[in-house]
C-alpha positions as CSV (number, residue, x, y, z in Angstrom):
1,M,138.0,77.2,124.1
2,I,137.9,75.0,127.3
3,D,135.0,72.6,127.3
4,Y,133.6,71.9,130.7
5,G,130.8,69.4,129.4
6,A,127.3,69.5,129.3
7,D,126.3,69.5,133.1
8,L,128.1,72.7,134.1
9,F,125.2,74.2,135.7
10,K,123.2,71.0,136.2
11,G,120.9,71.1,139.3
12,T,121.5,74.8,140.1
13,A,118.7,76.5,138.2
14,W,116.2,76.9,141.1
15,Y,118.6,78.1,143.5
16,Y,119.9,80.6,140.6
17,A,116.6,82.0,140.2
18,M,115.9,82.2,143.8
19,Y,119.2,83.1,145.6
20,R,121.3,85.1,143.1
21,P,121.1,88.8,144.1
22,L,119.3,91.2,141.4
23,Y,121.0,93.4,139.3
24,P,120.6,96.9,140.3
25,A,118.2,99.7,138.9
26,S,121.3,101.8,138.3
27,L,122.6,99.0,135.6
28,V,119.5,99.3,133.7
29,R,119.3,103.1,133.9
30,Y,122.9,103.2,132.5
31,I,122.5,101.0,129.6
32,V,119.2,102.7,128.9
33,D,121.1,106.0,128.6
34,K,124.1,104.5,127.1
35,F,122.6,103.0,124.2
36,S,119.7,105.5,123.7
37,L,117.1,102.9,124.2
38,D,113.6,103.6,123.2
39,G,111.4,100.8,123.0
40,E,112.6,99.7,119.4
41,G,114.9,97.2,118.2
42,R,116.1,93.9,119.4
43,L,117.9,92.4,122.4
44,L,120.2,89.4,122.6
45,D,121.2,88.1,126.1
46,L,123.8,85.5,125.7
47,G,124.4,83.4,128.7
48,C,121.2,84.4,130.0
49,G,120.7,81.8,132.8
50,T,117.3,82.3,134.4
51,G,116.6,85.5,132.6
52,Q,117.5,87.9,135.6
53,L,118.8,90.4,133.1
54,S,116.7,90.0,129.9
55,L,113.6,90.4,131.7
56,R,114.2,93.8,133.4
57,F,114.6,95.2,129.6
58,Q,110.9,94.0,128.5
59,D,109.6,97.7,128.0
60,W,113.1,98.9,126.5
61,F,112.8,96.4,123.2
62,E,110.3,95.2,120.9
63,D,111.8,91.7,121.0
64,I,114.0,89.9,123.6
65,V,116.1,86.6,123.0
66,G,118.1,84.9,125.5
67,I,120.4,81.9,124.8
68,D,121.8,79.5,127.4
69,P,123.3,75.8,127.1
70,E,121.5,74.7,130.1
71,P,118.0,73.3,129.9
72,E,116.9,73.6,133.3
73,M,118.1,77.6,133.6
74,L,115.7,78.3,130.6
75,E,112.9,76.2,132.3
76,E,113.2,78.8,135.1
77,A,113.4,81.5,132.7
78,R,110.2,80.7,130.9
79,R,108.5,80.3,134.4
80,L,109.6,83.6,135.4
81,S,108.5,85.4,132.0
82,I,105.3,83.6,132.6
83,D,104.6,84.9,136.1
84,N,105.8,88.6,135.0
85,R,103.6,88.5,132.0
86,V,106.5,89.1,129.8
87,D,105.6,88.2,126.2
88,N,108.1,89.8,123.9
89,V,111.0,87.3,125.0
90,Q,112.2,83.8,123.5
91,W,114.4,81.4,125.0
92,L,116.9,79.4,123.0
93,Q,118.9,76.4,124.2
94,G,122.3,75.8,122.9
95,K,125.5,77.4,122.5
96,A,125.8,81.0,121.3
97,E,128.2,80.0,118.4
98,E,125.6,77.8,117.2
99,R,122.5,79.9,117.6
100,V,123.4,83.3,116.7
101,H,123.8,82.6,113.1
102,Y,120.1,82.4,112.4
103,L,119.0,85.1,114.7
104,G,119.4,88.2,112.4
105,K,120.7,91.4,114.1
106,F,120.2,93.1,117.5
107,R,120.5,96.8,118.8
108,L,122.3,95.6,121.8
109,I,124.1,92.3,123.0
110,T,124.5,91.6,126.6
111,I,126.6,89.1,128.3
112,A,126.3,89.2,132.1
113,K,128.6,87.1,134.3
114,A,128.9,84.5,131.5
115,F,131.8,86.0,129.3
116,H,134.6,83.8,130.9
117,W,132.7,80.7,129.8
118,L,132.9,81.6,126.0
119,D,135.4,81.7,123.4
120,R,135.6,85.4,123.6
121,E,137.3,86.5,120.6
122,T,135.5,84.0,118.3
123,I,132.1,85.0,119.8
124,L,132.9,88.8,119.4
125,E,133.8,88.6,116.0
126,L,130.6,86.6,115.3
127,L,128.5,89.0,117.5
128,Y,129.9,92.0,115.6
129,H,128.2,90.9,112.4
130,H,125.0,90.4,114.2
131,T,124.9,94.1,115.9
132,D,123.1,96.8,114.3
133,V,125.1,99.8,113.0
134,D,125.2,102.4,116.0
135,G,124.2,99.4,118.3
136,G,126.4,97.6,120.5
137,I,127.6,95.3,123.3
138,A,127.5,95.2,126.9
139,I,129.8,92.7,129.2
140,I,128.4,92.8,132.8
141,G,130.5,91.6,135.7
142,N,131.5,92.3,139.4
143,D,134.2,94.9,140.1
144,S,135.8,92.6,142.7
145,E,139.2,94.1,142.7
146,K,137.5,96.9,144.9
147,H,136.8,94.7,147.7
148,E,138.8,92.3,149.9
149,P,137.0,89.1,150.8
150,L,134.9,89.4,154.1
151,P,135.5,87.2,157.3
152,W,132.2,85.4,156.3
153,Q,133.1,84.9,152.7
154,L,136.5,83.6,154.0
155,M,134.8,81.1,156.1
156,V,132.5,79.9,153.4
157,N,135.5,79.4,151.1
158,E,137.1,77.3,153.9
159,V,134.3,75.1,154.7
160,V,133.6,74.5,150.8
161,A,137.6,73.7,150.4
162,R,137.3,71.0,153.1
163,W,134.5,69.1,151.6
164,L,135.4,69.7,148.0
165,G,139.1,70.4,147.7
166,S,141.0,73.7,147.0
167,E,140.6,73.6,143.4
168,R,137.5,75.1,142.1
169,R,135.3,72.7,140.1
170,A,133.7,73.3,136.8
171,G,131.5,70.8,135.2
172,N,134.0,68.0,134.2
173,R,137.2,70.0,134.8
174,T,138.9,72.5,137.0
175,Y,137.9,76.1,136.4
176,Q,140.6,78.0,134.4
177,P,139.9,81.8,134.7
178,P,140.7,84.2,132.0
179,T,144.1,85.8,131.7
180,E,143.1,88.9,129.9
181,R,141.0,91.7,131.1
182,Y,137.6,91.8,129.4
183,E,138.2,95.4,128.2
184,D,141.4,94.3,126.7
185,T,139.7,91.5,124.8
186,L,136.9,93.9,123.6
187,T,139.4,96.3,122.6
188,K,141.1,93.7,120.1
189,S,137.5,93.2,118.5
190,R,135.8,95.2,115.9
191,Y,133.7,97.0,118.5
192,R,135.0,100.7,119.0
193,N,134.5,103.4,121.7
194,I,135.4,100.8,124.6
195,E,134.4,102.0,127.9
196,N,134.6,100.4,131.1
197,H,131.9,101.9,133.7
198,V,131.6,100.9,137.3
199,L,128.6,101.7,138.8
200,P,128.0,102.8,142.4
201,T,128.4,100.6,145.0
202,Y,125.3,99.1,146.6
203,S,124.7,96.8,149.8
204,H,123.4,93.1,150.0
205,T,122.5,91.7,152.9
206,W,122.6,87.7,153.1
207,T,121.1,85.2,155.5
208,V,122.8,81.8,156.1
209,D,119.8,80.5,154.1
210,S,120.6,82.9,151.1
211,I,124.3,82.1,151.4
212,V,123.8,78.4,151.2
213,G,121.2,78.8,148.5
214,N,123.6,81.0,146.4
215,L,126.3,78.6,146.8
216,Y,124.4,75.8,145.2
217,S,123.4,78.0,142.4
218,T,127.3,77.9,141.1
219,S,128.9,75.8,139.1
220,Y,131.7,74.7,141.6
221,G,129.1,74.3,144.7
222,A,126.2,72.5,143.0
223,K,124.7,70.2,145.5
224,R,125.3,67.1,143.4
225,F,129.1,67.4,144.2
226,F,128.4,66.8,148.1
227,G,126.5,63.5,147.7
228,E,125.6,61.9,150.7
229,D,127.9,64.5,152.9
230,L,125.4,67.3,151.8
231,E,123.7,67.4,155.2
232,R,126.8,67.3,157.3
233,F,128.4,69.8,155.0
234,E,125.4,72.3,155.4
235,D,125.5,71.8,159.1
236,E,129.1,72.7,159.4
237,L,128.5,75.8,157.2
238,R,125.6,77.0,159.1
239,T,127.3,76.6,162.3
240,A,130.5,78.3,161.3
241,L,128.5,81.1,159.8
242,L,126.3,81.7,162.8
243,A,129.5,81.6,164.9
244,I,130.4,84.5,163.1
245,N,127.3,86.7,163.4
246,P,124.5,84.9,165.5
247,A,122.2,87.7,164.4
248,D,122.3,85.8,160.8
249,Q,123.0,89.0,158.9
250,F,125.9,89.5,156.6
251,L,126.6,92.5,154.7
252,E,128.3,92.7,151.2
253,E,129.2,95.7,149.1
254,H,128.7,95.0,145.3
255,S,130.1,96.9,142.6
256,V,129.2,96.2,139.0
257,S,131.2,96.8,136.0
258,V,129.9,97.5,132.4
259,I,132.3,97.2,129.4
260,T,130.6,98.6,126.3
261,G,131.7,98.6,122.8
262,M,129.8,100.0,119.5
263,R,129.5,99.4,115.9
264,H,129.5,102.2,113.7
265,A,129.2,102.3,109.9
266,T,132.5,102.2,108.0
267,R,133.4,104.8,105.6
268,L,134.7,103.6,102.4
269,T,136.8,105.3,100.0
270,N,134.1,106.0,97.5
271,S,131.9,107.6,100.0
272,R,129.6,104.8,100.6
273,M,128.8,103.2,103.9
274,L,129.4,99.6,104.8
275,I,127.0,98.5,107.1
């Protein structure tokens, strides 16, 4: 596992809560149907960030636990849960590998756009033992293979590269993407009935302000990386984007993938059930 340091998302939490696109209702519906959720049991959301996904399931579980290593993210999550009057959730700071041991079992475990930061094979083995029988896991991400970068996205990448360099920063290192597909990693684990479901494509309209805000929510584009050049960088990016579309409307098609696995009881030779 690569250690990117404690400051991977330092200074990004407010922008994350404000500018990251919300997950579509179709995602919630799919997970509710897939795992036959009925308001009972517990949910664990690893790498929960500001609680974007966790809070969408407030009516579908008795208890929700969100874990994230970044204290600023959890402060935003607590604020949002208070604002939305959600009282069946707790937010825990730390590494998943260290906190999960003490939390008991869960009907569902979700990892949304955070699996790439984890020691994937190790965490799946640990999570399996904290999954209820007939419960499961859902790994959520973007199905980016379907969409070529749009002109405005290419421009964002070009301007960022001019100011921060071509290598993608991540904390105190350069980001190293996974070399194995998530469904292949999950297939090698103890979970069974692995499925990869891609939800219907939906549209999201960005403005220059939301593009800039979303950039500041990322591990590679945090405001602190620009230092004294921040204002000049932002002016250049805004000018470049408005040159592409003076109407300040930038459409993007999103595809969300959900990779799921189940934990079933294992039948022993003496007909007893191992749970």
